[in-house]
N, CA, C and O of each residue as an XYZ file, in Angstrom:
560
protein
N      74.262    -48.623    -65.481
C      73.129    -48.754    -66.327
C      71.898    -49.069    -65.471
O      71.918    -49.955    -64.617
N      70.900    -48.363    -65.715
C      69.670    -48.508    -64.952
C      68.730    -49.500    -65.650
O      68.555    -49.465    -66.868
N      68.143    -50.366    -64.859
C      67.163    -51.315    -65.390
C      65.784    -50.783    -65.044
O      65.452    -50.510    -63.890
N      65.014    -50.655    -66.083
C      63.671    -50.126    -65.857
C      62.725    -51.258    -65.476
O      62.755    -52.357    -66.029
N      61.922    -50.942    -64.542
C      60.907    -51.915    -64.128
C      59.684    -51.793    -65.028
O      59.329    -50.710    -65.494
N      59.049    -52.948    -65.256
C      57.828    -52.925    -66.036
C      56.715    -52.389    -65.174
O      56.651    -52.660    -63.975
N      55.836    -51.623    -65.796
C      54.699    -51.099    -65.062
C      53.712    -52.237    -64.837
O      53.383    -52.976    -65.765
N      53.253    -52.373    -63.628
C      52.277    -53.438    -63.345
C      50.879    -52.938    -63.702
O      50.557    -51.762    -63.537
N      50.068    -53.857    -64.190
C      48.704    -53.534    -64.574
C      47.886    -53.497    -63.292
O      47.628    -54.539    -62.689
N      47.490    -52.338    -62.886
C      46.815    -52.198    -61.590
C      45.332    -51.927    -61.763
O      44.878    -50.822    -61.465
N      44.592    -52.859    -62.217
C      43.158    -52.653    -62.345
C      42.588    -53.458    -63.501
O      43.314    -54.044    -64.305
N      41.274    -53.466    -63.554
C      40.602    -54.200    -64.622
C      40.119    -55.558    -64.129
O      40.609    -56.098    -63.137
N      39.186    -56.066    -64.822
C      38.611    -57.363    -64.474
C      39.116    -58.376    -65.488
O      39.057    -58.122    -66.691
N      39.602    -59.493    -65.038
C      40.069    -60.496    -66.005
C      38.869    -61.113    -66.739
O      37.891    -61.527    -66.117
N      38.963    -61.163    -68.030
C      37.853    -61.676    -68.835
C      38.195    -62.989    -69.534
O      37.493    -63.396    -70.459
N      39.225    -63.629    -69.120
C      39.648    -64.865    -69.775
C      38.604    -65.970    -69.608
O      38.404    -66.765    -70.527
N      37.942    -66.036    -68.466
C      36.993    -67.128    -68.236
C      35.535    -66.667    -68.407
O      34.621    -67.399    -68.029
N      35.307    -65.507    -68.950
C      33.948    -64.996    -69.122
C      33.119    -65.873    -70.063
O      31.946    -66.132    -69.796
N      33.712    -66.321    -71.137
C      32.965    -67.179    -72.072
C      32.645    -68.529    -71.434
O      31.588    -69.097    -71.707
N      33.526    -69.048    -70.600
C      33.250    -70.313    -69.910
C      32.057    -70.176    -68.969
O      31.199    -71.057    -68.918
N      32.005    -69.088    -68.235
C      30.911    -68.864    -67.302
C      29.596    -68.688    -68.065
O      28.566    -69.223    -67.655
N      29.625    -67.951    -69.161
C      28.416    -67.750    -69.963
C      27.914    -69.089    -70.522
O      26.710    -69.347    -70.529
N      28.827    -69.927    -70.985
C      28.432    -71.237    -71.510
C      27.828    -72.107    -70.410
O      26.826    -72.782    -70.648
N      28.404    -72.108    -69.228
C      27.863    -72.898    -68.115
C      26.472    -72.413    -67.710
O      25.591    -73.224    -67.427
N      26.273    -71.107    -67.681
C      24.946    -70.570    -67.366
C      23.921    -70.974    -68.426
O      22.788    -71.329    -68.099
N      24.320    -70.918    -69.677
C      23.428    -71.312    -70.763
C      23.026    -72.790    -70.639
O      21.850    -73.127    -70.777
N      23.982    -73.647    -70.384
C      23.700    -75.076    -70.212
C      22.799    -75.294    -68.999
O      21.880    -76.110    -69.054
N      23.046    -74.590    -67.930
C      22.229    -74.741    -66.726
C      20.776    -74.369    -66.994
O      19.868    -75.120    -66.639
N      20.553    -73.216    -67.617
C      19.177    -72.771    -67.845
C      18.453    -73.645    -68.879
O      17.253    -73.887    -68.746
N      19.161    -74.112    -69.890
C      18.525    -74.995    -70.868
C      18.160    -76.354    -70.270
O      17.145    -76.947    -70.635
N      18.982    -76.836    -69.362
C      18.708    -78.156    -68.788
C      17.661    -78.111    -67.678
O      17.065    -79.144    -67.370
N      17.418    -76.963    -67.075
C      16.445    -76.889    -65.980
C      15.113    -76.277    -66.395
O      14.187    -76.230    -65.586
N      14.991    -75.808    -67.633
C      13.748    -75.193    -68.093
C      12.740    -76.264    -68.463
O      13.076    -77.250    -69.119
N      11.492    -76.060    -68.033
C      10.409    -76.976    -68.379
C       9.622    -76.354    -69.527
O       9.165    -75.215    -69.429
N       9.468    -77.100    -70.606
C       8.731    -76.618    -71.766
C       7.329    -77.191    -71.725
O       7.154    -78.393    -71.523
N       6.320    -76.338    -71.915
C       4.934    -76.792    -71.941
C       4.622    -77.377    -73.312
O       4.982    -76.812    -74.345
N       3.948    -78.517    -73.296
C       3.547    -79.157    -74.542
C       2.039    -79.029    -74.656
O       1.303    -79.506    -73.792
N       1.579    -78.389    -75.715
C       0.151    -78.202    -75.950
C      -0.409    -79.456    -76.617
O       0.184    -79.992    -77.553
N      -1.556    -79.912    -76.123
C      -2.131    -81.137    -76.659
C      -3.033    -80.890    -77.856
O      -3.018    -81.687    -78.794
N      -3.814    -79.826    -77.864
C      -4.733    -79.569    -78.961
C      -5.999    -80.402    -78.834
O      -6.323    -80.887    -77.750
N      -6.704    -80.566    -79.927
C      -7.954    -81.322    -79.929
C      -7.675    -82.782    -80.265
O      -6.867    -83.082    -81.144
N      -8.346    -83.680    -79.561
C      -8.211    -85.098    -79.840
C      -9.278    -85.560    -80.808
O     -10.319    -86.070    -80.393
N      -9.030    -85.387    -82.088
C      -9.997    -85.776    -83.110
C      -9.435    -86.917    -83.943
O      -8.240    -86.963    -84.238
N     -10.308    -87.828    -84.313
C      -9.921    -88.906    -85.213
C     -10.282    -88.471    -86.625
O     -11.460    -88.389    -86.974
N      -9.272    -88.193    -87.430
C      -9.499    -87.717    -88.783
C      -9.525    -88.888    -89.754
O      -8.827    -89.882    -89.550
N     -10.322    -88.778    -90.806
C     -10.356    -89.865    -91.793
C      -9.055    -89.932    -92.581
O      -8.305    -88.958    -92.656
N      -8.802    -91.095    -93.164
C      -7.600    -91.266    -93.985
C      -7.725    -90.412    -95.246
O      -8.831    -90.192    -95.739
N      -6.603    -89.932    -95.764
C      -6.682    -89.122    -96.990
C      -7.161    -89.979    -98.158
O      -6.774    -91.139    -98.297
N      -7.989    -89.399    -98.971
C      -8.526    -90.144   -100.108
C      -7.681    -89.876   -101.352
O      -7.069    -88.817   -101.495
N      -7.665    -90.838   -102.224
C      -6.941    -90.655   -103.483
C      -7.840    -89.909   -104.466
O      -9.051    -89.815   -104.264
N      -7.253    -89.393   -105.505
C      -8.022    -88.629   -106.480
C      -8.995    -89.508   -107.253
O      -9.988    -89.019   -107.791
N      -8.710    -90.811   -107.308
C      -9.580    -91.709   -108.052
C     -10.834    -92.065   -107.263
O     -11.791    -92.604   -107.819
N     -10.828    -91.765   -105.972
C     -11.992    -92.129   -105.160
C     -13.217    -91.338   -105.613
O     -13.127    -90.169   -105.986
N     -14.337    -92.000   -105.568
C     -15.573    -91.354   -106.003
C     -16.058    -90.381   -104.931
O     -15.971    -90.654   -103.734
N     -16.556    -89.269   -105.377
C     -17.144    -88.310   -104.453
C     -18.600    -88.681   -104.247
O     -19.338    -88.924   -105.202
N     -18.997    -88.721   -102.989
C     -20.382    -89.071   -102.678
C     -21.210    -87.798   -102.586
O     -20.792    -86.803   -101.993
N     -22.371    -87.853   -103.177
C     -23.291    -86.729   -103.115
C     -24.068    -86.835   -101.807
O     -24.643    -87.881   -101.508
N     -24.087    -85.763   -101.036
C     -24.755    -85.750    -99.745
C     -26.218    -85.342    -99.920
O     -26.527    -84.341   -100.567
N     -27.091    -86.125    -99.339
C     -28.517    -85.811    -99.385
C     -28.772    -84.580    -98.511
O     -28.380    -84.581    -97.344
N     -29.414    -83.535    -99.031
C     -29.657    -82.316    -98.242
C     -30.495    -82.564    -96.984
O     -30.425    -81.793    -96.027
N     -31.282    -83.635    -96.989
C     -32.078    -83.952    -95.791
C     -31.211    -84.506    -94.665
O     -31.637    -84.538    -93.511
N     -30.001    -84.942    -94.997
C     -29.086    -85.505    -93.999
C     -28.034    -84.492    -93.554
O     -27.006    -84.876    -92.996
N     -28.276    -83.217    -93.791
C     -27.291    -82.186    -93.454
C     -27.890    -81.161    -92.508
O     -28.951    -80.592    -92.768
N     -27.186    -80.937    -91.404
C     -27.545    -79.886    -90.460
C     -26.373    -78.919    -90.378
O     -25.258    -79.317    -90.039
N     -26.619    -77.667    -90.682
C     -25.559    -76.653    -90.665
C     -25.626    -75.864    -89.361
O     -26.674    -75.331    -88.996
N     -24.501    -75.800    -88.670
C     -24.396    -75.019    -87.443
C     -23.324    -73.963    -87.686
O     -22.194    -74.291    -88.047
N     -23.677    -72.711    -87.489
C     -22.702    -71.641    -87.708
C     -22.554    -70.797    -86.448
O     -23.505    -70.588    -85.694
N     -21.332    -70.322    -86.247
C     -21.013    -69.457    -85.110
C     -20.459    -68.162    -85.682
O     -19.470    -68.173    -86.415
N     -21.100    -67.042    -85.345
C     -20.612    -65.769    -85.878
C     -19.506    -65.210    -84.987
O     -19.137    -65.828    -83.989
N     -18.983    -64.050    -85.344
C     -17.837    -63.491    -84.629
C     -18.161    -63.116    -83.179
O     -17.258    -63.014    -82.349
N     -19.459    -62.908    -82.873
C     -19.847    -62.564    -81.509
C     -20.139    -63.800    -80.656
O     -20.426    -63.675    -79.465
N     -20.069    -64.984    -81.254
C     -20.309    -66.216    -80.520
C     -21.754    -66.679    -80.543
O     -22.110    -67.624    -79.838
N     -22.601    -66.026    -81.348
C     -23.996    -66.446    -81.459
C     -24.088    -67.664    -82.373
O     -23.457    -67.713    -83.429
N     -24.886    -68.650    -81.950
C     -24.981    -69.923    -82.658
C     -26.289    -69.969    -83.441
O     -27.350    -69.608    -82.933
N     -26.188    -70.418    -84.679
C     -27.350    -70.535    -85.552
C     -27.362    -71.948    -86.133
O     -26.328    -72.443    -86.581
N     -28.524    -72.598    -86.126
C     -28.634    -73.964    -86.629
C     -29.661    -74.000    -87.759
O     -30.742    -73.420    -87.660
N     -29.296    -74.693    -88.826
C     -30.191    -74.850    -89.976
C     -30.340    -76.350    -90.226
O     -29.415    -77.002    -90.710
N     -31.505    -76.886    -89.893
C     -31.774    -78.304    -90.031
C     -32.348    -78.568    -91.417
O     -33.390    -78.026    -91.786
N     -31.649    -79.413    -92.180
C     -32.052    -79.797    -93.542
C     -32.361    -78.545    -94.368
O     -31.496    -77.683    -94.522
N     -33.569    -78.434    -94.897
C     -33.916    -77.305    -95.770
C     -34.707    -76.227    -95.047
O     -35.203    -75.299    -95.685
N     -34.833    -76.328    -93.737
C     -35.588    -75.346    -92.950
C     -34.822    -74.040    -92.828
O     -33.638    -73.971    -93.156
N     -35.502    -73.011    -92.358
C     -34.864    -71.718    -92.116
C     -33.954    -71.812    -90.894
O     -34.249    -72.556    -89.959
N     -32.850    -71.063    -90.895
C     -31.952    -71.098    -89.731
C     -32.598    -70.485    -88.492
O     -33.358    -69.521    -88.581
N     -32.276    -71.071    -87.324
C     -32.786    -70.558    -86.046
C     -31.616    -70.292    -85.118
O     -30.640    -71.042    -85.092
N     -31.727    -69.217    -84.362
C     -30.721    -68.947    -83.332
C     -30.970    -69.914    -82.188
O     -32.115    -70.187    -81.828
N     -29.880    -70.432    -81.618
C     -29.998    -71.444    -80.575
C     -28.996    -71.141    -79.471
O     -27.923    -70.595    -79.726
N     -29.351    -71.496    -78.256
C     -28.494    -71.322    -77.094
C     -27.528    -72.504    -77.010
O     -27.834    -73.588    -77.507
N     -26.387    -72.307    -76.399
C     -25.394    -73.372    -76.253
C     -25.963    -74.573    -75.500
O     -25.656    -75.718    -75.832
N     -26.786    -74.316    -74.496
C     -27.361    -75.407    -73.697
C     -28.417    -76.201    -74.462
O     -28.706    -77.342    -74.101
N     -28.998    -75.618    -75.514
C     -30.036    -76.294    -76.283
C     -29.480    -77.144    -77.422
O     -30.233    -77.860    -78.082
N     -28.176    -77.074    -77.659
C     -27.589    -77.828    -78.772
C     -27.676    -79.331    -78.522
O     -28.076    -80.091    -79.405
N     -27.305    -79.751    -77.328
C     -27.236    -81.191    -77.044
C     -28.577    -81.906    -77.228
O     -28.614    -82.918    -77.929
N     -29.687    -81.432    -76.635
C     -30.953    -82.134    -76.861
C     -31.412    -82.109    -78.316
O     -31.973    -83.087    -78.810
N     -31.174    -80.995    -79.000
C     -31.570    -80.885    -80.404
C     -30.798    -81.879    -81.267
O     -31.380    -82.566    -82.107
N     -29.496    -81.949    -81.056
C     -28.659    -82.851    -81.839
C     -28.970    -84.304    -81.502
O     -29.009    -85.152    -82.394
N     -29.188    -84.594    -80.235
C     -29.512    -85.968    -79.830
C     -30.794    -86.450    -80.530
O     -30.871    -87.594    -80.980
N     -31.798    -85.562    -80.615
C     -33.055    -85.913    -81.291
C     -32.808    -86.150    -82.779
O     -33.351    -87.091    -83.358
N     -31.986    -85.293    -83.401
C     -31.684    -85.455    -84.827
C     -30.940    -86.759    -85.103
O     -31.224    -87.438    -86.090
N     -29.993    -87.110    -84.240
C     -29.227    -88.338    -84.425
C     -30.112    -89.561    -84.226
O     -29.974    -90.548    -84.948
N     -31.026    -89.507    -83.245
C     -31.939    -90.632    -83.017
C     -32.910    -90.809    -84.182
O     -33.260    -91.936    -84.533
N     -33.347    -89.701    -84.783
C     -34.271    -89.773    -85.916
C     -33.581    -90.215    -87.208
O     -34.173    -90.924    -88.022
N     -32.334    -89.794    -87.392
C     -31.612    -90.082    -88.635
C     -30.147    -90.366    -88.305
O     -29.393    -89.444    -87.989
N     -29.744    -91.623    -88.374
C     -28.366    -92.018    -88.038
C     -27.354    -91.525    -89.066
O     -26.158    -91.484    -88.777
N     -27.803    -91.154    -90.244
C     -26.917    -90.674    -91.314
C     -26.731    -89.158    -91.287
O     -26.157    -88.595    -92.219
N     -27.201    -88.495    -90.247
C     -27.142    -87.030    -90.172
C     -25.682    -86.561    -90.100
O     -24.888    -87.082    -89.317
N     -25.352    -85.583    -90.919
C     -24.027    -84.980    -90.945
C     -24.162    -83.550    -90.427
O     -25.044    -82.808    -90.858
N     -23.293    -83.173    -89.508
C     -23.324    -81.833    -88.916
C     -22.147    -81.034    -89.457
O     -20.990    -81.425    -89.304
N     -22.459    -79.921    -90.087
C     -21.437    -79.034    -90.632
C     -21.290    -77.847    -89.691
O     -22.185    -77.007    -89.593
N     -20.161    -77.781    -89.004
C     -19.891    -76.709    -88.040
C     -18.993    -75.681    -88.709
O     -17.832    -75.957    -89.011
N     -19.541    -74.499    -88.937
C     -18.806    -73.423    -89.605
C     -18.629    -72.276    -88.630
O     -19.598    -71.781    -88.055
N     -17.391    -71.857    -88.446
C     -17.062    -70.808    -87.491
C     -16.473    -69.611    -88.212
O     -15.650    -69.762    -89.114
N     -16.893    -68.437    -87.818
C     -16.327    -67.209    -88.381
C     -14.866    -67.101    -87.954
O     -14.516    -67.483    -86.838
N     -14.022    -66.587    -88.827
C     -12.593    -66.462    -88.518
C     -12.330    -65.563    -87.310
O     -11.338    -65.751    -86.605
N     -13.199    -64.601    -87.070
C     -12.990    -63.664    -85.967
C     -13.601    -64.155    -84.659
O     -13.483    -63.490    -83.630
N     -14.242    -65.299    -84.694
C     -14.849    -65.863    -83.491
C     -13.761    -66.437    -82.586
O     -12.677    -66.791    -83.050
N     -14.060    -66.523    -81.306
C     -13.101    -67.101    -80.360
C     -13.020    -68.608    -80.565
O     -14.009    -69.261    -80.898
N     -11.845    -69.136    -80.363
C     -11.595    -70.568    -80.522
C     -12.436    -71.376    -79.534
O     -12.904    -72.467    -79.860
N     -12.625    -70.845    -78.336
C     -13.371    -71.582    -77.315
C     -14.838    -71.776    -77.703
O     -15.454    -72.749    -77.267
N     -15.417    -70.880    -78.511
C     -16.803    -71.053    -78.966
C     -16.934    -72.314    -79.808
O     -17.863    -73.099    -79.619
N     -16.004    -72.505    -80.733
C     -16.034    -73.686    -81.582
C     -15.825    -74.955    -80.760
O     -16.488    -75.964    -81.002
N     -14.919    -74.915    -79.800
C     -14.638    -76.092    -78.971
C     -15.851    -76.458    -78.120
O     -16.166    -77.637    -77.964
N     -16.532    -75.455    -77.571
C     -17.725    -75.731    -76.763
C     -18.828    -76.382    -77.586
O     -19.455    -77.341    -77.136
N     -19.068    -75.865    -78.793
C     -20.103    -76.443    -79.652
C     -19.693    -77.840    -80.098
O     -20.526    -78.746    -80.137
N     -18.432    -78.020    -80.431
C     -17.939    -79.338    -80.835
C     -18.091    -80.357    -79.706
O     -18.469    -81.503    -79.948
N     -17.799    -79.943    -78.482
C     -17.976    -80.831    -77.325
C     -19.445    -81.216    -77.146
O     -19.754    -82.370    -76.852
N     -20.343    -80.256    -77.324
C     -21.782    -80.551    -77.193
C     -22.238    -81.515    -78.283
O     -23.063    -82.394    -78.031
N     -21.707    -81.354    -79.487
C     -22.055    -82.261    -80.574
C     -21.606    -83.686    -80.261
O     -22.350    -84.642    -80.480
N     -20.405    -83.816    -79.755
C     -19.885    -85.150    -79.445
C     -20.609    -85.774    -78.261
O     -20.828    -86.985    -78.241
N     -20.987    -84.958    -77.268
C     -21.757    -85.476    -76.130
C     -23.130    -85.971    -76.560
O     -23.668    -86.913    -75.977
N     -23.691    -85.340    -77.573
C     -25.026    -85.711    -78.050
C     -24.991    -86.954    -78.937
O     -26.043    -87.478    -79.304
N     -23.801    -87.432    -79.284
C     -23.688    -88.654    -80.081
C     -23.484    -88.423    -81.563
O     -23.609    -89.359    -82.353
N     -23.175    -87.210    -81.957
C     -22.927    -86.922    -83.375
C     -21.560    -87.488    -83.759
O     -20.553    -87.158    -83.132
N     -21.520    -88.329    -84.775
C     -20.268    -88.936    -85.212
C     -19.770    -88.349    -86.528
O     -18.571    -88.390    -86.807
N     -20.657    -87.814    -87.326
C     -20.277    -87.257    -88.625
C     -20.323    -85.741    -88.527
O     -21.381    -85.120    -88.633
N     -19.124    -85.156    -88.317
C     -19.014    -83.718    -88.113
C     -18.002    -83.159    -89.116
O     -16.912    -83.705    -89.290
N     -18.379    -82.078    -89.761
C     -17.498    -81.379    -90.688
C     -17.151    -80.031    -90.070
O     -18.042    -79.304    -89.630
N     -15.849    -79.687    -90.032
C     -15.400    -78.413    -89.452
C     -14.877    -77.502    -90.563
O     -14.175    -77.953    -91.468
N     -15.226    -76.222    -90.485
C     -14.690    -75.260    -91.453
C     -14.753    -73.862    -90.876
O     -15.465    -73.596    -89.907
N     -13.987    -72.972    -91.499
C     -14.026    -71.547    -91.152
C     -14.318    -70.777    -92.421
O     -14.066    -71.264    -93.523
N     -14.848    -69.576    -92.269
C     -15.097    -68.733    -93.448
C     -14.470    -67.393    -93.261
O     -14.567    -66.538    -94.142
């Protein structure tokens, strides 16, 4: 009686430890990756008001509207006067004079949705450098 030999498997790559190697690589890359944390703007926001709180009527003489269009052009409207186009470098002296003349001045900064984010940040920085404390931010 003849005994047949089993055919030996002559080839192929063993895949028994493939999942172990993949898991180790995953753990290695997750533990060595540095994630960037974005800080954003450092603004102090007022506390949320309750619905029972009274709404204060703003005097139009205490309001200065600053708008930035989609091309980055800045326009300032002081109280009830006609709006004027203004350069970025001219914002600080203008605002400083307004704040010195009227401590209750509120600056409304309105930015077009298609405008660059850096335009709003630059104007906001100039407002804060000039001493403006009451600033309203909005987009249209």
